[in-house]
MIPALO-234330 format. One record per atom (N, C-alpha, C): residue number from 1; atom name; x, y, z. Coordinates in nm, 4 decimals. Last residue first. Example, Ala and Ser with C-alpha at 12.3 -4.5 7.8 and 13.67 -1.06 7.14 Angstrom:
2
(pt 2; 'N'; (1.2850; -0.2250; 0.7080)),
(pt 2; 'CA'; (1.3670; -0.1060; 0.7140)),
(pt 2; 'C'; (1.2900; 0.0030; 0.7870)),
(pt 1; 'N'; (1.3190; -0.5690; 0.7800)),
(pt 1; 'CA'; (1.2300; -0.4500; 0.7800)),
(pt 1; 'C'; (1.3200; -0.3300; 0.7800)),
This chain:
81
(pt 81; 'N'; (1.7628; -1.4189; 0.5612)),
(pt 81; 'CA'; (1.7866; -1.5062; 0.4452)),
(pt 81; 'C'; (1.8926; -1.6058; 0.4763)),
(pt 80; 'N'; (1.4974; -1.3080; 0.7659)),
(pt 80; 'CA'; (1.6393; -1.3372; 0.7482)),
(pt 80; 'C'; (1.6555; -1.4333; 0.6329)),
(pt 79; 'N'; (1.2437; -1.0821; 0.6618)),
(pt 79; 'CA'; (1.2842; -1.2169; 0.6984)),
(pt 79; 'C'; (1.4335; -1.2326; 0.6780)),
(pt 78; 'N'; (1.1798; -0.8422; 0.5633)),
(pt 78; 'CA'; (1.1505; -0.8630; 0.7043)),
(pt 78; 'C'; (1.1891; -1.0023; 0.7508)),
(pt 77; 'N'; (1.3633; -0.6181; 0.3520)),
(pt 77; 'CA'; (1.3010; -0.7475; 0.3767)),
(pt 77; 'C'; (1.2764; -0.7608; 0.5265)),
(pt 76; 'N'; (1.4297; -0.3647; 0.0973)),
(pt 76; 'CA'; (1.4245; -0.4232; 0.2302)),
(pt 76; 'C'; (1.3540; -0.5570; 0.2339)),
(pt 75; 'N'; (1.2346; -0.2352; -0.1624)),
(pt 75; 'CA'; (1.3546; -0.2194; -0.0816)),
(pt 75; 'C'; (1.3328; -0.2860; 0.0527)),
(pt 74; 'N'; (1.1331; -0.2322; -0.5014)),
(pt 74; 'CA'; (1.1139; -0.2815; -0.3646)),
(pt 74; 'C'; (1.2447; -0.2684; -0.2902)),
(pt 73; 'N'; (0.9837; -0.0561; -0.7655)),
(pt 73; 'CA'; (1.1055; -0.0789; -0.6884)),
(pt 73; 'C'; (1.0691; -0.1248; -0.5476)),
(pt 72; 'N'; (0.8049; 0.0553; -0.9532)),
(pt 72; 'CA'; (0.8274; -0.0885; -0.9469)),
(pt 72; 'C'; (0.9510; -0.1289; -0.8681)),
(pt 71; 'N'; (0.9665; 0.3693; -1.0364)),
(pt 71; 'CA'; (0.8494; 0.2827; -1.0202)),
(pt 71; 'C'; (0.8893; 0.1356; -1.0168)),
(pt 70; 'N'; (1.1461; 0.6173; -0.8694)),
(pt 70; 'CA'; (1.1563; 0.5000; -0.9560)),
(pt 70; 'C'; (1.0371; 0.4081; -0.9313)),
(pt 69; 'N'; (1.0249; 0.9486; -0.8560)),
(pt 69; 'CA'; (1.0500; 0.8227; -0.7843)),
(pt 69; 'C'; (1.0504; 0.7072; -0.8838)),
(pt 68; 'N'; (0.9671; 1.2001; -0.9580)),
(pt 68; 'CA'; (1.0798; 1.1265; -1.0132)),
(pt 68; 'C'; (1.1133; 0.9969; -0.9432)),
(pt 67; 'N'; (0.7321; 1.2881; -0.8361)),
(pt 67; 'CA'; (0.8599; 1.3520; -0.8013)),
(pt 67; 'C'; (0.9815; 1.2726; -0.8484)),
(pt 66; 'N'; (0.5286; 0.9858; -0.8007)),
(pt 66; 'CA'; (0.5606; 1.1219; -0.8437)),
(pt 66; 'C'; (0.7015; 1.1633; -0.8074)),
(pt 65; 'N'; (0.4839; 0.7894; -0.5074)),
(pt 65; 'CA'; (0.4547; 0.8166; -0.6481)),
(pt 65; 'C'; (0.4905; 0.9616; -0.6777)),
(pt 64; 'N'; (0.5400; 0.5236; -0.2803)),
(pt 64; 'CA'; (0.5652; 0.6605; -0.3203)),
(pt 64; 'C'; (0.5321; 0.6747; -0.4682)),
(pt 63; 'N'; (0.4314; 0.3261; -0.0055)),
(pt 63; 'CA'; (0.4566; 0.3463; -0.1482)),
(pt 63; 'C'; (0.4653; 0.4941; -0.1761)),
(pt 62; 'N'; (0.4949; 0.0936; 0.2503)),
(pt 62; 'CA'; (0.4876; 0.2335; 0.2089)),
(pt 62; 'C'; (0.5036; 0.2369; 0.0581)),
(pt 61; 'N'; (0.4394; -0.1325; 0.5126)),
(pt 61; 'CA'; (0.4306; -0.1015; 0.3705)),
(pt 61; 'C'; (0.4255; 0.0485; 0.3507)),
(pt 60; 'N'; (0.6667; -0.2723; 0.7557)),
(pt 60; 'CA'; (0.5436; -0.2060; 0.7156)),
(pt 60; 'C'; (0.5502; -0.1725; 0.5676)),
(pt 59; 'N'; (0.8068; -0.4610; 1.0239)),
(pt 59; 'CA'; (0.7985; -0.4277; 0.8821)),
(pt 59; 'C'; (0.6666; -0.3601; 0.8520)),
(pt 58; 'N'; (0.7916; -0.5303; 1.2852)),
(pt 58; 'CA'; (0.9248; -0.5059; 1.2294)),
(pt 58; 'C'; (0.9226; -0.4699; 1.0810)),
(pt 57; 'N'; (0.5385; -0.5953; 1.3672)),
(pt 57; 'CA'; (0.5913; -0.4661; 1.4102)),
(pt 57; 'C'; (0.7283; -0.4332; 1.3511)),
(pt 56; 'N'; (0.2878; -0.7321; 1.2075)),
(pt 56; 'CA'; (0.4333; -0.7478; 1.2064)),
(pt 56; 'C'; (0.4948; -0.6129; 1.2430)),
(pt 55; 'N'; (-0.0170; -0.8958; 1.3015)),
(pt 55; 'CA'; (0.0631; -0.7757; 1.2776)),
(pt 55; 'C'; (0.2110; -0.8081; 1.2835)),
(pt 54; 'N'; (-0.1371; -1.1961; 1.1356)),
(pt 54; 'CA'; (-0.1074; -1.1140; 1.2523)),
(pt 54; 'C'; (-0.0258; -0.9917; 1.2116)),
(pt 53; 'N'; (-0.3980; -1.2752; 0.9072)),
(pt 53; 'CA'; (-0.2557; -1.2634; 0.9380)),
(pt 53; 'C'; (-0.2359; -1.1675; 1.0550)),
(pt 52; 'N'; (-0.6850; -1.4929; 0.9439)),
(pt 52; 'CA'; (-0.6094; -1.3815; 0.8895)),
(pt 52; 'C'; (-0.4650; -1.3824; 0.9343)),
(pt 51; 'N'; (-0.7691; -1.6425; 1.2367)),
(pt 51; 'CA'; (-0.8236; -1.6019; 1.1078)),
(pt 51; 'C'; (-0.7445; -1.4813; 1.0599)),
(pt 50; 'N'; (-0.5644; -1.8978; 1.3879)),
(pt 50; 'CA'; (-0.6204; -1.7620; 1.3814)),
(pt 50; 'C'; (-0.6800; -1.7379; 1.2431)),
(pt 49; 'N'; (-0.4304; -2.1380; 1.3887)),
(pt 49; 'CA'; (-0.5450; -2.1233; 1.4774)),
(pt 49; 'C'; (-0.6098; -1.9857; 1.4742)),
(pt 48; 'N'; (-0.1312; -1.9918; 1.2860)),
(pt 48; 'CA'; (-0.1979; -2.1167; 1.3210)),
(pt 48; 'C'; (-0.3107; -2.0890; 1.4209)),
(pt 47; 'N'; (-0.1557; -1.7217; 1.0590)),
(pt 47; 'CA'; (-0.1144; -1.7685; 1.1907)),
(pt 47; 'C'; (-0.1953; -1.8928; 1.2269)),
(pt 46; 'N'; (-0.0481; -1.7101; 0.7209)),
(pt 46; 'CA'; (-0.1557; -1.7163; 0.8188)),
(pt 46; 'C'; (-0.1034; -1.7711; 0.9506)),
(pt 45; 'N'; (0.2396; -1.5066; 0.6297)),
(pt 45; 'CA'; (0.1610; -1.6296; 0.6296)),
(pt 45; 'C'; (0.0495; -1.6201; 0.7334)),
(pt 44; 'N'; (0.3690; -1.2625; 0.6584)),
(pt 44; 'CA'; (0.3498; -1.3158; 0.5234)),
(pt 44; 'C'; (0.2645; -1.4417; 0.5165)),
(pt 43; 'N'; (0.2135; -1.0224; 0.8757)),
(pt 43; 'CA'; (0.2966; -1.1404; 0.8593)),
(pt 43; 'C'; (0.2689; -1.1995; 0.7205)),
(pt 42; 'N'; (0.1989; -0.6748; 0.7966)),
(pt 42; 'CA'; (0.1314; -0.8028; 0.8216)),
(pt 42; 'C'; (0.2296; -0.9157; 0.8001)),
(pt 41; 'N'; (0.3017; -0.3674; 0.9576)),
(pt 41; 'CA'; (0.2884; -0.4607; 0.8473)),
(pt 41; 'C'; (0.2084; -0.5828; 0.8875)),
(pt 40; 'N'; (0.1816; -0.0449; 1.0666)),
(pt 40; 'CA'; (0.2422; -0.1753; 1.0906)),
(pt 40; 'C'; (0.2211; -0.2622; 0.9679)),
(pt 39; 'N'; (0.0895; 0.1886; 0.9650)),
(pt 39; 'CA'; (0.1550; 0.1953; 1.0954)),
(pt 39; 'C'; (0.2172; 0.0621; 1.1354)),
(pt 38; 'N'; (0.1659; 0.2636; 0.6186)),
(pt 38; 'CA'; (0.0865; 0.2011; 0.7236)),
(pt 38; 'C'; (0.1596; 0.2123; 0.8561)),
(pt 37; 'N'; (0.1492; 0.5205; 0.3608)),
(pt 37; 'CA'; (0.2176; 0.4256; 0.4486)),
(pt 37; 'C'; (0.1219; 0.3687; 0.5527)),
(pt 36; 'N'; (0.2175; 0.7088; 0.0809)),
(pt 36; 'CA'; (0.1126; 0.6321; 0.1492)),
(pt 36; 'C'; (0.1839; 0.5280; 0.2340)),
(pt 35; 'N'; (0.2966; 1.0095; -0.0739)),
(pt 35; 'CA'; (0.3434; 0.9059; 0.0185)),
(pt 35; 'C'; (0.2229; 0.8413; 0.0842)),
(pt 34; 'N'; (0.3895; 1.1823; -0.3570)),
(pt 34; 'CA'; (0.2748; 1.1248; -0.2868)),
(pt 34; 'C'; (0.3271; 1.0088; -0.2029)),
(pt 33; 'N'; (0.5499; 1.4707; -0.4439)),
(pt 33; 'CA'; (0.5728; 1.3352; -0.3939)),
(pt 33; 'C'; (0.4496; 1.2921; -0.3156)),
(pt 32; 'N'; (0.5439; 1.6713; -0.7308)),
(pt 32; 'CA'; (0.4779; 1.6373; -0.6055)),
(pt 32; 'C'; (0.5085; 1.4927; -0.5675)),
(pt 31; 'N'; (0.6395; 1.7184; -0.9831)),
(pt 31; 'CA'; (0.6916; 1.8021; -0.8745)),
(pt 31; 'C'; (0.6365; 1.7665; -0.7372)),
(pt 30; 'N'; (0.5083; 1.5488; -1.1546)),
(pt 30; 'CA'; (0.6551; 1.5548; -1.1625)),
(pt 30; 'C'; (0.7162; 1.6289; -1.0442)),
(pt 29; 'N'; (0.2388; 1.5997; -1.1009)),
(pt 29; 'CA'; (0.2977; 1.4730; -1.0576)),
(pt 29; 'C'; (0.4509; 1.4747; -1.0616)),
(pt 28; 'N'; (0.0974; 1.8193; -1.1871)),
(pt 28; 'CA'; (0.1792; 1.8362; -1.0681)),
(pt 28; 'C'; (0.2560; 1.7098; -1.0282)),
(pt 27; 'N'; (-0.1014; 1.8366; -1.3766)),
(pt 27; 'CA'; (0.0349; 1.8610; -1.4184)),
(pt 27; 'C'; (0.1323; 1.8760; -1.3025)),
(pt 26; 'N'; (-0.3485; 1.7577; -1.3088)),
(pt 26; 'CA'; (-0.3182; 1.8990; -1.2837)),
(pt 26; 'C'; (-0.1745; 1.9350; -1.3233)),
(pt 25; 'N'; (-0.3350; 1.4872; -1.3523)),
(pt 25; 'CA'; (-0.4203; 1.5668; -1.4402)),
(pt 25; 'C'; (-0.3936; 1.7169; -1.4244)),
(pt 24; 'N'; (-0.1757; 1.4064; -1.1323)),
(pt 24; 'CA'; (-0.1207; 1.4007; -1.2683)),
(pt 24; 'C'; (-0.2014; 1.4890; -1.3636)),
(pt 23; 'N'; (-0.3555; 1.4367; -0.9229)),
(pt 23; 'CA'; (-0.2328; 1.5171; -0.9224)),
(pt 23; 'C'; (-0.1729; 1.5212; -1.0632)),
(pt 22; 'N'; (-0.5463; 1.2466; -1.0075)),
(pt 22; 'CA'; (-0.5845; 1.3855; -0.9847)),
(pt 22; 'C'; (-0.4628; 1.4776; -0.9893)),
(pt 21; 'N'; (-0.4014; 1.0081; -1.0107)),
(pt 21; 'CA'; (-0.4566; 1.0604; -1.1360)),
(pt 21; 'C'; (-0.4939; 1.2079; -1.1231)),
(pt 20; 'N'; (-0.3424; 0.9827; -0.7335)),
(pt 20; 'CA'; (-0.2355; 0.9918; -0.8333)),
(pt 20; 'C'; (-0.2854; 1.0531; -0.9639)),
(pt 19; 'N'; (-0.6046; 0.9712; -0.6266)),
(pt 19; 'CA'; (-0.5096; 1.0728; -0.5829)),
(pt 19; 'C'; (-0.4011; 1.0923; -0.6880)),
(pt 18; 'N'; (-0.7087; 0.7429; -0.7545)),
(pt 18; 'CA'; (-0.7720; 0.8735; -0.7740)),
(pt 18; 'C'; (-0.6752; 0.9857; -0.7382)),
(pt 17; 'N'; (-0.5394; 0.5443; -0.6530)),
(pt 17; 'CA'; (-0.5403; 0.5732; -0.7963)),
(pt 17; 'C'; (-0.6018; 0.7091; -0.8248)),
(pt 16; 'N'; (-0.6131; 0.5589; -0.3802)),
(pt 16; 'CA'; (-0.4746; 0.5845; -0.4207)),
(pt 16; 'C'; (-0.4676; 0.6192; -0.5689)),
(pt 15; 'N'; (-0.8838; 0.4864; -0.3930)),
(pt 15; 'CA'; (-0.8447; 0.6186; -0.3417)),
(pt 15; 'C'; (-0.7038; 0.6548; -0.3864)),
(pt 14; 'N'; (-0.8595; 0.2247; -0.4942)),
(pt 14; 'CA'; (-0.9323; 0.3263; -0.5706)),
(pt 14; 'C'; (-0.8958; 0.4672; -0.5249)),
(pt 13; 'N'; (-0.7194; 0.1015; -0.2859)),
(pt 13; 'CA'; (-0.6600; 0.1073; -0.4199)),
(pt 13; 'C'; (-0.7286; 0.2160; -0.5028)),
(pt 12; 'N'; (-0.9049; 0.1239; -0.0783)),
(pt 12; 'CA'; (-0.7741; 0.1898; -0.0672)),
(pt 12; 'C'; (-0.7104; 0.2061; -0.2044)),
(pt 11; 'N'; (-1.1112; -0.0376; -0.1833)),
(pt 11; 'CA'; (-1.1350; 0.1042; -0.1570)),
(pt 11; 'C'; (-1.0043; 0.1817; -0.1461)),
(pt 10; 'N'; (-0.9865; -0.2892; -0.1942)),
(pt 10; 'CA'; (-1.0342; -0.2253; -0.3172)),
(pt 10; 'C'; (-1.0553; -0.0752; -0.2977)),
(pt 9; 'N'; (-0.9415; -0.3270; 0.0817)),
(pt 9; 'CA'; (-0.8278; -0.3238; -0.0112)),
(pt 9; 'C'; (-0.8681; -0.2544; -0.1411)),
(pt 8; 'N'; (-1.1977; -0.3419; 0.1788)),
(pt 8; 'CA'; (-1.1142; -0.2277; 0.2193)),
(pt 8; 'C'; (-0.9955; -0.2133; 0.1248)),
(pt 7; 'N'; (-1.4159; -0.4421; -0.0938)),
(pt 7; 'CA'; (-1.3323; -0.4670; 0.0231)),
(pt 7; 'C'; (-1.2537; -0.3416; 0.0587)),
(pt 6; 'N'; (-1.7493; -0.3495; -0.1892)),
(pt 6; 'CA'; (-1.6046; -0.3515; -0.2112)),
(pt 6; 'C'; (-1.5280; -0.3755; -0.0814)),
(pt 5; 'N'; (-2.0173; -0.5771; -0.0918)),
(pt 5; 'CA'; (-1.9616; -0.4506; -0.1398)),
(pt 5; 'C'; (-1.8108; -0.4601; -0.1539)),
(pt 4; 'N'; (-2.1316; -0.8163; -0.0301)),
(pt 4; 'CA'; (-2.0850; -0.7346; 0.0818)),
(pt 4; 'C'; (-2.0282; -0.5997; 0.0385)),
(pt 3; 'N'; (-2.4239; -0.9280; -0.1732)),
(pt 3; 'CA'; (-2.2909; -0.8769; -0.2068)),
(pt 3; 'C'; (-2.2455; -0.7857; -0.0935)),
(pt 2; 'N'; (-2.5858; -1.1939; 0.0098)),
(pt 2; 'CA'; (-2.5831; -1.0620; -0.0522)),
(pt 2; 'C'; (-2.4397; -1.0203; -0.0801)),
(pt 1; 'N'; (-2.6843; -1.5201; -0.0523)),
(pt 1; 'CA'; (-2.5871; -1.4340; 0.0097)),
(pt 1; 'C'; (-2.5852; -1.3003; -0.0638)),
């Protein structure tokens, strides 16, 4: 089996890290808000009879960096408690 190369997740992570490091290296991270978001979320579990997880129109992922944003903070939920 040949190596399929980096996954999309790995590529996104590398791009995000490069963006943050690039802005920080220029001394702009304190004054610049970096926003990354998706158009839809994913269900937390695998769907029966399907490969992978289905889309979740009621939740999505977004992350923010710089401009004094609190790190390691999660807000909201997509499941009733």
